[in-house]
C-alpha positions as CSV (number, residue, x, y, z in Angstrom):
1,A,-9.6,-8.0,8.1
2,A,-12.2,-10.4,8.8
3,L,-10.0,-13.2,9.1
4,Y,-7.9,-11.4,11.7
5,E,-11.1,-10.4,13.3
6,E,-12.2,-13.9,13.6
7,K,-9.2,-15.0,15.2
8,G,-9.1,-12.2,17.6
9,Q,-6.2,-10.4,16.3
10,Q,-7.8,-7.0,16.6
11,E,-4.9,-4.6,15.8
12,K,-4.3,-6.2,12.8
13,A,-7.8,-6.3,11.7
14,A,-7.7,-2.6,12.3
15,Q,-4.8,-2.2,10.2
16,C,-6.2,-3.8,7.3
17,Y,-9.5,-1.9,7.7
18,F,-7.5,1.3,8.0
19,R,-5.6,0.3,4.7
20,H,-8.5,-0.4,2.9
21,L,-9.6,3.0,3.8
22,E,-6.5,4.6,2.6
23,L,-6.7,2.6,-0.8
24,R,-10.1,3.9,-1.6
25,H,-9.3,6.9,-1.0
26,Q,-6.2,6.7,-3.3
27,V,-8.5,5.0,-6.2
28,T,-11.1,8.0,-5.7
29,Y,-8.6,10.6,-5.7
30,P,-5.8,9.0,-7.8
31,N,-3.6,12.5,-7.8
32,A,-3.8,13.2,-4.3
33,T,-0.9,10.8,-3.3
34,A,1.5,13.4,-5.1
35,T,0.7,15.7,-2.4
36,G,2.0,13.6,0.6
37,P,0.6,11.8,3.7
38,K,-2.7,13.1,4.9
39,T,-4.0,13.3,8.3
40,L,-6.9,11.1,9.6
41,D,-9.1,14.3,9.5
42,F,-8.5,14.7,5.7
43,L,-8.8,11.2,4.8
44,L,-12.0,10.7,6.7
45,Q,-13.6,14.1,4.9
46,H,-12.7,12.8,1.3
47,I,-13.4,9.0,1.6
48,V,-16.6,7.8,-0.3
49,V,-18.5,5.8,2.2
50,E,-20.3,2.5,0.6
51,D,-21.1,-0.8,2.6
52,A,-17.2,-1.7,2.7
53,E,-16.0,1.3,3.9
54,A,-19.0,1.7,6.7
55,E,-17.7,-1.6,8.1
56,A,-14.4,-0.2,8.3
57,L,-15.3,2.8,9.9
58,L,-17.6,1.2,12.1
59,Y,-15.0,-1.6,13.2
60,L,-12.0,1.3,13.7
61,A,-14.4,3.3,15.9
62,N,-15.0,0.1,18.4
63,Y,-11.2,-0.6,18.1
64,H,-10.5,2.9,19.2
65,K,-13.0,3.2,21.6
66,N,-11.6,-0.3,23.3
67,Q,-8.2,1.3,23.2
68,G,-9.5,4.5,25.2
69,Q,-8.8,6.7,22.3
70,Y,-12.1,8.2,22.2
71,D,-11.4,11.3,20.3
72,T,-10.2,8.8,17.2
73,A,-13.2,6.8,17.8
74,A,-15.6,9.6,17.6
75,M,-13.9,11.0,14.4
76,F,-14.7,7.3,12.7
77,C,-18.4,7.5,14.2
78,S,-19.0,11.0,12.6
79,R,-18.2,9.9,9.5
80,L,-20.9,7.4,9.5
81,I,-23.9,10.1,10.6
82,E,-24.7,10.4,7.2
83,Y,-24.6,7.1,6.0
84,P,-28.3,5.4,5.2
85,G,-27.4,2.1,6.6
86,P,-27.7,0.6,10.1
87,E,-24.1,1.5,10.9
88,R,-25.6,5.1,11.2
89,D,-27.6,4.3,14.3
90,M,-24.8,2.0,15.7
91,A,-22.4,5.3,15.3
92,K,-25.0,7.5,16.7
93,A,-25.4,5.3,20.0
94,M,-21.3,4.7,20.1
95,L,-21.2,8.7,20.0
96,R,-23.4,8.9,23.2
97,E,-21.4,6.4,24.8
98,L,-18.3,8.1,24.3
99,R,-19.7,11.3,25.4
100,A,-20.7,9.9,28.5
101,R,-17.3,8.4,29.1
102,V,-15.8,11.6,28.6
103,E,-17.9,13.2,31.0
104,T,-17.5,10.7,33.6
105,A,-14.0,10.7,33.3
106,N,-14.0,14.7,33.7
107,L,-15.9,14.7,36.7
108,P,-14.1,15.8,40.0
109,S,-13.7,12.9,42.2
110,K,-15.5,13.0,45.6
111,G,-13.4,12.8,48.8
């Protein structure tokens, strides 16, 4: 993922980071794959967040924010709120930014 990121290939980097989260979930819950595909919300609620996962979550939050997918970005940020690293503060700041963008977009236009 980092190589794609360095080359400016954000979509490929996002795919790699997301795949990392999926694989981490499979390793943590090996029997869970038998019940079929999971939703993003389910995956995020059941992932064990360590350094690599925090990096992936933050990258994916930024990626989706830049794509205008604020709800998805907020889901990734929310998972970092309980993480004890600097990613928590970055996620909190991004959540505030996302809320402000949504509020601004929902304001009635003057005219």
